[in-house]
C-alpha positions in Angstrom: 0.0 0.0 0.0 1.4 3.5 -0.8 2.3 5.3 2.4 1.2 8.6 0.9 -2.4 7.5 0.2 -3.7 7.8 3.7 -2.3 9.2 6.9 -2.0 6.8 9.8 -5.1 6.8 12.1 -4.9 5.5 15.6 -7.6 4.0 17.8 -8.2 7.4 19.3 -8.4 9.2 16.0 -5.9 11.3 14.1 -4.8 14.9 14.4 -4.9 16.6 11.0 -3.6 20.1 10.3 -2.8 20.3 14.0 -6.4 20.8 14.9 -9.2 18.5 13.7 -9.5 14.9 15.1 -10.8 12.4 12.5 -12.5 9.2 13.7 -11.5 6.2 11.6 -14.3 4.7 9.4 -14.5 1.0 9.4 -16.2 -1.5 7.1 -16.8 -5.0 8.4 -17.8 -7.8 6.0 -19.7 -10.5 7.8 -22.5 -10.1 10.3 -22.2 -13.5 11.9 -21.3 -13.8 15.6 -17.7 -12.9 15.3 -18.1 -10.0 12.8 -20.9 -8.5 14.9 -18.8 -8.8 18.1 -15.9 -7.0 16.5 -18.3 -4.3 15.2 -19.6 -3.8 18.7 -16.1 -3.4 20.2 -15.2 -0.8 17.6 -18.5 1.0 17.8 -18.2 1.1 21.6 -14.9 2.9 21.1 -16.6 5.6 19.2 -15.5 4.6 15.7 -17.8 4.9 12.7 -18.6 1.3 11.8 -20.7 -0.2 9.0 -21.3 -3.9 8.7 -22.3 -6.0 5.7 -24.8 -8.8 6.1 -25.7 -11.4 3.5 -29.2 -11.6 5.0 -31.2 -8.4 4.5 -33.3 -9.2 7.6 -30.2 -9.3 9.8 -29.1 -5.9 8.5 -32.6 -4.5 9.2 -32.6 -5.9 12.7 -29.2 -4.3 13.4 -30.4 -1.0 12.1 -33.9 -0.9 13.7 -33.6 -3.0 16.9 -29.8 -2.8 17.5 -29.6 -6.5 18.0 -28.5 -9.5 16.0 -30.3 -12.3 17.8 -29.8 -14.7 14.9 -26.1 -14.9 15.4 -25.3 -13.1 18.7 -28.3 -13.6 20.9 -28.9 -11.4 23.9 -26.3 -8.7 23.0 -27.4 -5.1 22.6 -25.5 -3.3 19.9 -24.6 0.4 19.7 -27.1 2.6 17.9 -24.3 4.1 15.9 -23.5 0.7 14.3 -25.0 0.7 10.8 -25.7 -2.3 8.6 -26.2 -2.9 4.9 -26.5 -5.9 2.5 -24.8 -4.0 -0.3 -21.1 -4.8 -0.3 -20.0 -1.7 -2.3 -21.7 0.6 0.3 -19.8 -1.0 3.2 -16.5 -0.7 1.4 -16.8 2.9 0.2 -14.8 5.6 1.9 -13.5 3.3 4.6 -10.1 3.8 6.3 -10.1 0.1 7.5 -11.9 -2.9 6.0 -12.2 -6.2 7.9 -13.3 -9.5 6.4 -15.0 -11.9 8.8 -16.7 -14.1 6.2 -16.5 -17.9 6.1 -13.7 -19.0 3.9 -16.0 -20.7 1.4 -17.7 -17.4 0.5 -14.8 -14.9 1.1 -13.4 -14.6 -2.4 -16.7 -13.7 -4.0 -17.2 -10.8 -1.7 -13.6 -9.5 -2.3 -14.3 -9.6 -6.0 -17.5 -7.6 -5.6 -15.7 -4.6 -4.1 -12.6 -4.4 -6.3 -14.1 -1.5 -8.2 -14.6 0.7 -5.1 -12.4 3.8 -5.5 -10.6 3.6 -2.1 -9.7 -0.1 -2.8 -8.5 0.6 -6.3 -6.3 3.4 -5.0 -5.0 1.4 -2.0 -6.3 3.9 0.5 -8.0 1.3 2.9 -6.0 -0.8 5.3 -7.3 -4.4 5.0 -7.5 -7.0 7.8 -8.7 -10.6 7.6 -10.3 -12.5 10.5 -11.6 -15.4 8.4 -10.2 -18.8 9.4 -9.3 -21.4 6.8 -7.7 -21.9 3.4 -8.7 -21.1 -0.1 -8.5 -23.6 -3.0 -7.8 -22.3 -6.5 -7.2 -24.5 -9.5 -6.7 -27.5 -7.3 -4.1 -26.0 -5.0 -4.4 -24.9 -1.4 -3.3 -21.4 -0.4 -3.3 -19.1 2.6 -6.2 -16.7 2.6 -3.9 -13.6 2.4 -2.0 -15.0 -0.6 -5.2 -15.4 -2.6 -6.7 -12.1 -1.6 -3.5 -10.3 -2.5 -3.7 -11.7 -6.0 -7.0 -10.0 -6.6 -6.3 -6.7 -4.9 -4.3 -3.9 -6.5 -0.5 -4.2 -6.2 -0.5 -1.6 -3.4 -1.6 -4.4 -1.1 1.3 -6.8 -1.7 2.7 -7.9 1.7 0.5 -5.3 3.4 -2.5 -7.3 4.5 -3.0 -8.1 8.2 -4.3 -11.3 9.6 -6.0 -11.3 13.0 -6.6 -14.4 15.1 -6.6 -15.7 18.7 -8.7 -17.4 21.3 -11.8 -15.2 20.9 -15.3 -16.6 21.0 -17.6 -13.9 19.9 -20.1 -14.4 22.7 -17.4 -13.5 25.3 -15.8 -10.7 23.3 -19.2 -9.0 22.8 -19.8 -9.2 26.6 -16.4 -7.6 27.5 -14.6 -10.7 28.7 -10.8 -10.2 28.7 -9.5 -11.6 25.4 -6.1 -11.6 23.5 -5.6 -11.5 19.8 -2.6 -11.6 17.4 -2.3 -9.0 14.6 0.1 -10.5 12.0 1.5 -9.0 8.9 4.7 -9.0 6.8 4.4 -5.2 7.3 5.1 -4.5 10.9 3.5 -1.0 10.7 0.2 -2.4 9.5 0.2 -5.1 12.2 0.6 -2.3 14.8 -2.1 -0.2 13.1 -4.6 -3.0 13.5 -3.4 -3.5 17.1 -4.3 0.1 17.8 -7.6 -0.1 16.0 -8.8 -3.2 17.8 -7.4 -2.7 21.3 -9.9 -1.9 24.0 -10.2 -2.2 27.8 -11.1 -5.9 27.3 -9.3 -6.7 24.1 -5.5 -7.0 24.1 -3.8 -7.2 20.7 -0.2 -8.2 20.1 1.6 -7.7 16.7 3.4 -10.5 14.9 5.4 -10.8 11.7 4.5 -14.6 11.3 1.4 -14.2 9.1 1.9 -17.8 7.8 2.1 -19.5 11.2 -0.9 -17.5 12.6 -3.1 -18.4 9.6 -2.2 -22.1 9.6 -2.9 -22.2 13.4 -6.3 -20.5 12.9 -7.3 -22.9 10.1 -6.2 -26.2 11.5 -7.3 -25.8 15.1 -10.8 -26.2 13.8 -9.9 -29.6 12.3 -8.5 -30.7 15.6 -11.6 -29.3 17.4 -13.8 -31.6 15.3 -11.8 -34.6 16.5 -11.9 -33.3 20.0 -15.7 -32.9 19.8 -16.1 -36.5 18.6 -13.8 -37.7 21.4 -15.7 -35.7 24.0 -18.9 -37.3 22.9 -17.4 -40.8 22.9 -16.2 -40.2 26.5 -19.9 -40.4 27.4 -20.3 -43.7 25.6 -17.0 -45.6 26.1 -15.1 -46.1 29.3 -11.7 -46.1 27.6 -11.7 -42.4 26.8 -11.4 -39.6 29.5 -9.9 -36.2 30.2 -6.4 -37.6 29.9 -7.2 -38.9 26.4 -8.5 -35.4 25.3 -5.2 -33.8 26.5 -3.3 -36.4 24.5 -5.3 -35.5 21.4 -4.9 -31.8 22.0 -1.1 -32.0 22.3 -0.8 -34.3 19.3 -3.0 -31.9 17.4 -0.8 -29.0 18.1 2.1 -31.0 16.8 0.3 -31.6 13.5 -0.6 -27.9 13.2 3.1 -27.0 13.7 4.2 -29.5 11.1 1.9 -27.9 8.4 2.9 -24.4 9.5 6.6 -25.0 9.2 6.1 -26.8 5.8 4.2 -23.8 4.5 6.8 -21.3 5.6 6.1 -20.2 9.2 8.9 -17.9 10.3 8.5 -18.0 14.1 8.3 -21.4 15.9 7.0 -19.6 19.0 3.8 -18.8 17.1 2.5 -22.3 17.9 3.0 -21.9 21.6 1.4 -18.4 21.6 -2.2 -17.5 21.9 -2.5 -17.8 18.1 -1.4 -21.5 18.4 -2.0 -23.4 21.6 -4.3 -20.7 23.1 -6.7 -20.7 20.2 -6.6 -24.5 19.9 -7.4 -24.9 23.6 -10.4 -22.6 23.6 -11.8 -24.0 20.4 -11.6 -27.6 21.6 -12.9 -27.0 25.1 -15.4 -24.1 25.0 -19.1 -24.7 24.8 -19.2 -21.9 22.2 -17.0 -23.8 19.7 -18.9 -24.7 16.5 -16.4 -27.2 15.4 -16.4 -29.0 18.8 -20.2 -29.0 18.5 -20.0 -30.5 15.0 -17.8 -33.2 16.3 -20.2 -34.1 19.1 -23.1 -34.1 16.7 -21.3 -36.5 14.4 -21.2 -39.0 17.2 -24.4 -38.2 19.2 -26.8 -37.2 16.3 -25.2 -39.0 13.3 -25.3 -35.7 11.3 -23.1 -37.1 8.6 -25.7 -39.7 7.6 -27.5 -37.2 5.3 -24.3 -36.6 3.3 -22.6 -38.9 0.8 -19.1 -37.7 1.3 -17.1 -34.6 2.3 -17.8 -32.9 -1.1 -21.6 -33.3 -0.5 -21.1 -32.1 3.1 -19.3 -28.9 2.0 -21.8 -28.2 -0.8 -24.6 -28.3 1.8 -22.8 -27.1 4.9 -25.4 -24.3 5.6 -28.0 -27.0 6.1 -26.4 -27.7 9.5 -27.7 -24.3 10.7 -24.2 -23.1 11.5 -20.9 -23.2 9.7 -18.1 -25.4 11.1 -15.1 -23.9 9.3 -13.1 -27.1 10.2 -15.1 -29.1 7.6 -13.6 -27.1 4.7 -10.2 -26.9 6.4 -10.2 -30.7 6.7 -10.4 -31.2 3.0 -7.7 -28.5 2.4 -5.4 -30.1 5.1 -5.8 -33.5 3.5 -4.5 -32.1 0.2 -1.6 -30.3 2.1 -0.8 -33.5 3.9 -0.2 -35.3 0.6 1.6 -32.4 -1.0 4.2 -32.0 1.8 4.3 -35.8 2.6 3.7 -35.3 6.3 2.5 -37.6 9.0 -0.8 -36.2 10.3 -2.9 -39.1 11.8 -5.6 -36.8 13.4 -6.1 -34.7 10.3 -6.2 -37.8 8.1 -8.6 -39.5 10.4 -11.0 -36.6 10.5 -10.9 -36.5 6.7 -11.8 -40.2 6.5 -14.7 -39.7 8.9 -16.1 -36.7 7.1 -15.7 -38.5 3.8 -17.7 -41.4 5.1 -14.8 -43.8 4.8 -14.6 -44.7 8.5 -16.9 -44.7 11.5 -16.0 -42.1 14.3 -15.5 -44.6 17.1 -13.3 -46.9 15.0 -11.2 -44.2 13.5 -10.7 -42.4 16.8 -9.4 -45.6 18.3 -7.1 -46.0 15.3 -5.8 -42.4 15.7 -5.1 -42.8 19.3 -3.4 -46.2 18.7 -1.0 -44.4 16.2 -0.3 -41.8 18.9 0.5 -44.3 21.6 2.0 -47.3 19.8 5.8 -47.4 20.5 6.5 -48.1 16.8 4.4 -45.3 15.5 4.6 -42.7 18.2 4.5 -39.1 17.3 7.0 -36.6 18.8 5.4 -33.9 20.9 
């Protein structure tokens, strides 16, 4: 991004001409639970925030009732928060743009706003909070890599990726939370740290945009396995809390393997809140959609209505919520073969979602691979 296209604005506004304070204008794409929670935090800080919703009725509820009970039940939203279902409106004249859209639908929204003047001229700082990968022409890519290829050249190595253990339900209610703001451009990482930081939201900058993205995507895959194991604990005496901790530790090992293979620059990313912190809360929290999906696979047999993982992904909204780990599992399966890694948990989740194996049988198989002396993983 050209440094002369827009003066730096801080979370408290920017002094211009030594006199006037300008409040940053923020456009948020995605009025699900997480997008709405972020919009609330920024609006509560006094920023001018507009949020895009796919559903017109959600946008109307935000504008008229100042709630979003479909995705963030019981939370009152600031009256200053505005909503629209027209992408170009939300992108226009914004100093900061945040994407909080499920990975399956992200690219189409990015394409829809490429003609907006401030995007064409590189005047808006862009941050991404979507978790997952994007597949193009049969290859798996980090989200920021794909988005950069569509945006003007100003944005090369300037995008910011934001992640961490941050369930929307708690962030919206002011529970103390930590996030990582990662970018190859350190100044932009700090800009988004300043933008998002609040009394209850701590944000730490990082240069390891690859490691943070891989951690954010793959923790959802491990959380599906964790949810299945958590449900099986109720049915089988051989599984317990110790087993879940074994799975979590082994899952972190697999995340790190993929991260290093894809070019993570800082090994400590995986022991930070972006790595083990986000993995832990996603696996253990009652709010975790991927954990919920894993439990429903065992307890409600939700996979029975899908032929395979392709059918599941094509009809994912029919679940009533979007477990990002389902799409990430397919991508991770491809990455596993590409880099020739040993990822028994990720491979096992893929087999289950693809209807190749039954959950209880495959979970036993995974745990055997983790504990067998001849096949033991290194933690």
